[in-house]
C-alpha positions in Angstrom: -67.4 -139.9 -52.8 -64.8 -138.7 -55.6 -65.8 -136.2 -58.1 -63.9 -135.2 -61.2 -64.7 -132.4 -63.5 -63.7 -132.0 -67.3 -64.6 -129.7 -69.8 -64.3 -125.8 -70.1 -61.6 -124.0 -71.6 -61.5 -120.8 -73.7 -65.0 -119.8 -75.2 -65.9 -116.7 -77.2 -68.8 -114.6 -75.8 -72.0 -115.8 -76.9 -70.5 -119.4 -77.3 -71.3 -122.8 -75.5 -69.4 -125.3 -73.8 -70.4 -128.2 -71.5 -68.9 -129.4 -68.4 -68.9 -132.9 -66.8 -68.7 -134.0 -63.3 -68.1 -137.8 -62.9 -68.9 -139.2 -59.6 -67.3 -142.4 -58.1 -67.6 -144.1 -54.8 -70.7 -144.1 -52.5 -72.8 -142.4 -55.4 -75.9 -144.1 -54.0 -75.6 -141.7 -50.8 -75.6 -138.5 -53.0 -78.6 -136.2 -52.1 -77.8 -133.4 -54.7 -74.9 -132.4 -56.9 -74.3 -128.7 -57.7 -72.1 -126.7 -59.9 -70.3 -123.7 -58.2 -68.2 -121.2 -59.5 -65.4 -118.6 -58.2 -64.1 -115.7 -60.2 -60.9 -114.0 -59.3 -61.3 -111.9 -56.0 -64.9 -113.2 -55.4 -66.4 -115.7 -53.2 -67.6 -119.0 -54.3 -71.3 -119.0 -55.6 -73.7 -121.7 -56.4 -74.7 -121.8 -60.0 -77.0 -124.8 -60.3 -78.1 -127.8 -58.5 -79.8 -131.0 -59.3 -81.5 -133.1 -56.6 -81.8 -136.8 -56.1 -85.4 -136.8 -57.3 -84.5 -134.7 -60.4 -85.6 -131.1 -59.4 -83.2 -128.4 -60.4 -82.4 -124.8 -59.1 -80.2 -122.3 -60.7 -79.0 -118.9 -59.8 -80.8 -115.9 -61.4 -77.6 -115.0 -63.4 -77.6 -118.2 -65.3 -81.3 -119.0 -65.8 -82.4 -119.6 -69.4 -78.7 -120.0 -70.5 -77.4 -122.8 -68.2 -78.8 -126.5 -67.9 -77.8 -128.9 -65.3 -78.6 -132.6 -66.1 -77.8 -136.0 -64.9 -77.0 -139.4 -66.3 -77.5 -142.0 -63.7 -76.2 -144.8 -65.6 -72.8 -142.8 -66.0 -72.9 -141.3 -62.6 -72.1 -138.1 -64.3 -73.8 -134.6 -63.9 -73.5 -131.9 -66.9 -73.6 -128.3 -67.0 -74.6 -127.1 -70.5 -73.7 -123.5 -70.7 -75.0 -121.3 -73.4 -74.9 -117.7 -74.4 -71.7 -117.4 -72.4 -70.8 -113.9 -71.1 -67.3 -112.5 -70.0 -68.6 -112.4 -66.2 -69.2 -116.3 -66.7 -65.3 -116.4 -66.5 -64.6 -118.5 -63.4 -63.3 -121.8 -62.0 -66.2 -124.1 -61.9 -66.4 -126.7 -59.0 -68.5 -129.6 -58.9 -70.1 -130.5 -55.3 -71.9 -133.2 -54.0 -74.0 -133.6 -50.7 -74.1 -137.2 -49.5 -75.1 -139.0 -46.4 -73.2 -141.4 -44.2 -74.7 -142.8 -41.0 -77.3 -140.1 -40.9 -74.8 -137.2 -41.3 -74.6 -135.1 -44.5 -71.2 -134.3 -46.1 -69.9 -132.1 -48.6 -67.5 -133.5 -51.4 -65.7 -131.3 -54.0 -63.9 -131.7 -57.2 -60.8 -129.8 -58.0 -62.3 -127.4 -60.5 -62.2 -126.7 -64.2 -61.5 -123.2 -65.7 -64.0 -121.5 -68.0 -62.7 -118.3 -69.6 -65.2 -116.2 -71.8 -63.2 -113.9 -73.8 -62.7 -112.7 -77.5 
């Protein structure tokens, strides 16, 4: 599975932006796709996840502000980010958990920078 993120950039506080994660390869084997983020000096943290069946999970810090969604026809997962705060500044990574011969594997994109600043 190959993942490629796009979107992000510089956004003003209170603004919005949308990230995309395009998947290629064995996309039929994906169990869940997630967005993680890593701010300077901090550990990578889970932001949102969408499961194969469509259920979603969010970190408390983004509930009500971020929405994860999926376009199966395009093999793309999105993260709509609203009401952005400076503390949302981080590199955002797309992650997919996929199965192969009854084993689960993690796949990662290269990340995309989101900077929230006036």
